[in-house]
N, C-alpha and C positions, 0 to 999 in steps of 0.2 A: 523480579516479574518473571514470569514464565511466558513463553511465545511459541504460537503455533504459526510458523512463518511460512509464507508461500514461496513457490518456485514458480517461472514462467509456463511449465509444462502442464500443471494441473492446478484446481482450485486452491489448495490448501497444502501445506507439506510440514510435516514434524512439529515437534513440539520445542520450545525454548525456554529456558529459564533466564531472565535478565535481571541481574543482581546489581547493585552500587559497586563501584570502584572498591570501597573500604571492605568489603564483604571478601571471605577467601575459602569458599565450597571448593572441595575437591571432587565430589561427585557432579556431574553436570548433566542436563538433558538439553544437548545442543547449546552448552553454557556461554553466555555473552557478559561479561562484566561491562556493564554500560555507566552512565553518567551519574554523578552525583555532585550536588551544588557546594557539598562540602569538600569534595576534594580539591588539591592544588593544583593550579595549571600545569600543564606538562609540555614536553616537547612537542612537535608535531605529531597527530595522532597517525597520520598517512606517511609512508615513505615519500622522501623529497622525490618529486614528479614534474613532469610537464604534461599538463591537459591538452599532450601535442594531438468557405469557411468565414466564418463568421464570429466577432469578438461578443464576449459577454463579460462587464462586470460583475461578478457574483454579487449576490445580496450579502456582502460582507458588514453591514453595519449591524444586522441582526446576530448575525454570528459573533461577531466582535463584541457585542453586549453579553451575549450567553457566556463567553469566554472570561471576559473581563469581571463580572460579577462574581465569577468562581475564584478567582484569584486572591482576593481579599488582602490580607497583609503577608502574605507568603513570602519569607525572606529571599526566596529564589529569585524574584521578581524587581528586586532593588536596583540591580545595575541599569545602565542607561545605553543599550546598544541598538542600532537599526540594520537590520539584516534585508537585502534583498534574496527571494528565494526563486530559482528558477527550475520549471520541471518539463522534461521532453522525453521521458522514458518510453513513451509508447504512442498513444493515438490523439493526446490532447497538449497544445502547448498551455503553459500556465506559470505566471509568476505573480508574485505578492510582496509587499513589503511589511513588515512585522518588528514591533519594538520588543525589547526583552521584558517589559512589563506586562507583555500579553496583549497588548494593543494591535489589533489588524487594521493596518493603515490602508490597504488596498488589497484586491484580490482580482485578476484578470484571467479568464481562461477562452482559448480558442479553441471551439470545437471541430472535430473531424468527424461528426455524425454523418454528414452525406458521403465522406468516402467510404464509412463502414458499410452504409446503406448499399451503395454501389458495388463494392467489392466483397460484400459478404463477410466481413472482418477486417483485420488489421492486414494493410498490403505495406511490407516495411519501406520499399523504395518511395510509393506513393504519401507515405505518411512522412518521411524524411522530408519531401518537396513542400509538403504543406507547413511542416514547423519552420522550413527556412524562409518561407514567404510571409510568415507572420512573426518571426520571432522577436523582430526590432519593434514592431508596433506594440506587441503584447508587453514588451518590458516598458516601452514608453509609457504606454497608459498606466500601467502598475506606479511608475513613478509620478506621473502626473496625478493621478487619483489620490496618491498619497500626500501631494503638494511639495515633493522635495526633487532632489537632483542627485545625481551618482555622489556628487561631493558630500551630500549629507550621510551618505552610509558608512557603517562601521565594518561591513564586511558583504562579500557575495557567496551565498550559497547554492549548490548546483547538484543535482542528483547525477552520478556517475555509474550507477549500475544498481541493481540489475536492470535488464531492459533491452530492447532492441539497438544495436551497436551504431545504426545508421541515426536513427533518433536522439540517442544520447548525446552523440556528437555534435548535433546542432546547440543544443543548450550549453554544453560544455565550451564551444568555443567563443559562443556571446558572453559567458561570464567572464572565460579568461580574458575577453578583449574590455570588457568594462573594468575589471581587476586592475588590468594593465595600464588603463589609461587614467585612472584615478588612483593608483597605487594602493589598492585594497587587498585585505588578504582575503584568501579563497577557501571555502571549506566543502570538500567533496562528501557527498551524502548518500548512504544507502537508503535505496527507495522504499524497501521495507522496516527498516529500522525507523524512518519519517512516519510511516503509518501507526506506528506503535506509538511514538513520543508525542504525537499531536494531542493525544488524550490528556497529557500534562498541561496543555495549554489552558485547557477547558475544564479541568478539575482539580480543583486546590488540594484536595485530599490525597491524589493519585502520588504516592511515594514509593520509591524502590524497596523490595523486590515487588513486582506484579506480573499478571499473567496477560497474553495477547494472543489472541485469534485474529490472525489476518486473511481476509478473504476476497479473492479476485474472482472473476466472473467467465473465465474461459467456457465452463460447462454451461451455465446458463445463455451466454451468447451463442453457443453452438445449438441449444434446444432451442432457442426463439427463431433463429434462423431456419432450423428444419420446420418450425411450424407456421412459417411465412408470416413472422410478425415484423413491425417495423423497427429495423435496426438503427433507426436513427434515434431511439431511444436506447438506454442501457437494456441488455438482456436481463439481469436481475428484476428491472421495474416492470419490463414488459410480460416476462413469466409470473411474477405476483398477480399482476393486475388480471391476466387472463386464467390463473389458477381459483381465483375466487369464483368464478363460474363453473368450474369443475367438480369432479369427484375423486377426492384424491386416494379413495380405494378402487376405482374402477379397473386400474391397469396393474397386473401383478408385476411389481419391479424389485429386484433383489437389492439390499443394502451393500454396497461395495464392501469388501474385504474383511467379512465378518470372521474370517478364518485367522486373521493376523492381530495378534494381541499386542499391537504397537500404538503409535501416535500418528503414523503415516496415511496420507491420503490418496486417494487415487478415483477419478471420476470416468475413466477410460471405458470400463466395464458398464458404467450406468450409461454413459453416451450410447453405448452399442446397443444396449437395453431400449432405450428410446427410439433409436433409429429404427429398429426392427418392429417396433411396436406400432410406429409411424408408417413404416410398409405394409403393414398387416391390416392397417385401416384404409390402405391404399389412398393416403393423403399425399397431394400433390404439393410439395413445398415451394413450386414454380408459381403457385396459386397464392396471391396475397389473403392473409386471413379476413380482411375486409370484403374480398370477393368471393370468398367460400360460403356454401350452402350454410343454413342454419344448423343443419344435422353435422355437417363437417364441423362448424365452429364447436359444436358441442364436444365433438371426438376430440378436436384439438386442446379445446380447456380439460377434458378429463386427463389428458397425457401430460400437461403442463403441471396440473394440482398434484398426479402421482409423482412426476418427476421431483418437484418441489419436496414433497413429503418424504421422499426417499434420500435426496442430497441433503437435507437438515438432518434425517435420522444420522446420518454418516455423520456430520458434524458434531452432533449431541452425543453420540458414542465415543467418539475420540476427545472430546471435551471431559467427559467424566473420567477417563482414565487419566488425561493430562493433569486435571485438577488433583486425583488422588496421589500421583506421582510427585508432582510438585510441591504439594504439601508435606509429603515425607522428607523432603529435600529441605523446604524451606515453608516451616508451620506458622510464619508470621504473614503470608500473603493474604491481602485481605479483597483484591480486586481482579475480575477478568475484564481487560479491556477487547472491543470487538471493533475492528476497523478494515478499510480495505472497502472496494465498489460494493460489494454484496451486504456490507455491515448497515446501510440504508434500509435493507428490505425489512419490512415490519414483521413478516411471518418468521423470519431468521432469528430477529431481536426477539420476539415472544418467546420463543422455542428454547433458546441458549439463557434467557432469564430465568425459566424454570430450572434448568441444570444448575444454574449460578446459586440460584436461592436455597436448592436444594442441599448444596455444599457450603451452605453460610458464608457465601461471599458476595460480591456487590458487583453488578454489571455496569462498564463503564462504556458508553457509545459517543463518539464525536457526533457534532451536527452532521447531516447528511452530506451538506457542501464540503466538509471536511474528511469524509469516508473516501470518495472518490479521489483520483489524482488531481493535487493542487499545488500551487505555489507556497502557499502558507506553511504546510507541514515540512517541506524544504527549509523554507527561511527559520521556521522554530527550531528543527533540528540542528541546522546551523547555529543556531543561538545556544544551545544546548552543548554542542562541541566547543564553540568559541570560547565558552566560560572556560573550559579545560585546557585551554591552550593547543586544541587539535585544530588546526588549521595549516595552510601553506602560506608562505609569502607570496607578495604582489609578484606576477610574472613579469618577465622582461617587457619594455615598451615596444620593442622591435623583435618580430618573430615570423619566421616563414608560414606562408599560409598551409604549408603542406607538411607542417612539423606534426609529430606523432602523439596523440592525445592519450590519456590513461581512461580508458574505459574498461568497464568491469559488466560486462553483459550477464555472466553467469557469476554471481557473488552470493555465496551462501551467508546466512545471516549469523550463523552458530554452528556448533558440532553438534552432531548426533548422539542422543542419549544411549549409552551402551545396552541398556535393558529394553530397550524397544528395537534394537537394531535386527534386522531380518537376515539371515544367512542366505537365503533363497533369491532375494532381491537383488537385483545388478544395478549398481550406481555408475553411470558414466562420469569419469573424473576429468576427461580432456578440458583443457581450457577454462577450468573452474579457477577462478582467483582464492586466493587463503581467505577465510572466513573473515567477517569482522570481528568473531570473537577472538582469534587468533591474532590478529592487530592489534586489537584492544590489549590484549595480554601481554603482547611483545612491547607494547609503549609502557608498560608498568615497570619494566626491567632496563 
């Protein structure tokens, strides 16, 4: 599976080829030897370590039904594990309980939408406090809705990176407390791997290798803020709705990085173009869209439509190249998974469907409730890793509250494909944890 895996600083970054453990490719595109149900359990995937607003129960009944129907008789789902997943990497507190047969027993999310609207984006310290206030209740609701207690669990899975360290810490400490109290194994999960693997919960035919495009909404959120849109909704949804009212050709915006023949992404230049377009139209972002004049609302809609068109053109171009490279490496690839918050955007899905169909692949998109950050994807990825013996033993029952926890705010998913590496591009390497690829490869030796 190839993956265009995101970083925190841009909407998407680089191309990954995710293949099952039994494969032995020597050329890689940010290569990641990932999970295979046929592989025998190994020793712990991670080095031995110490992991030193309103609630909403998502409509998991319909989501669970969609996913369960897709599972059929796939032998991958024959074991009997029950895993609690905890997600606090950024701005929502989420927990879910999932069975290894694909049944979603519960899914709970506490949104920080009001904080996002108040601060115009994620404020790490405020987000940490919000997580701390609700984490106990979110987890308890997830267990209650599943009609289970901690004693019924097989393991606890929790996001350890990438993300905001202050936020990650809240989830890790909660997971560690539960695992210690009930002597449960604990699985540290890579947030972006979870976005890719959730598709395997919902699509029976999705086998390794496959490609994955993981899209987060930082550029959409910024544009929505500048256009005075309601930030209590996701930027992607707000922009898509407004764009339907606008002329996508009215604003002359350039597609980013046309001169770079690689699979890297950057929306910094496009955001600058959008900001300058807003200034040139004398649009005051301090005036909410609903309070703007009819004429100005039309201008904002034109900018939203133009931004969306060019932002997605950037995705299309990169995906075209990614597919070509990936098929050269692994011709058996049949699927492109599109996940992450912006993957619920219908315009994005429609455009990428054309790219995928042109290359004789199939597009796989999880249900919208599983595209945004959620506990289900963490629990499911925990199940996939647990099956391979990739987990840590229960933490000690008594541990200092100020103990050091293993958090990986900057944690690459894989290694960059040499063919697409740009010598002119400067990459910061300070405090980046070894990629998930390198850890997985090391665990095989």
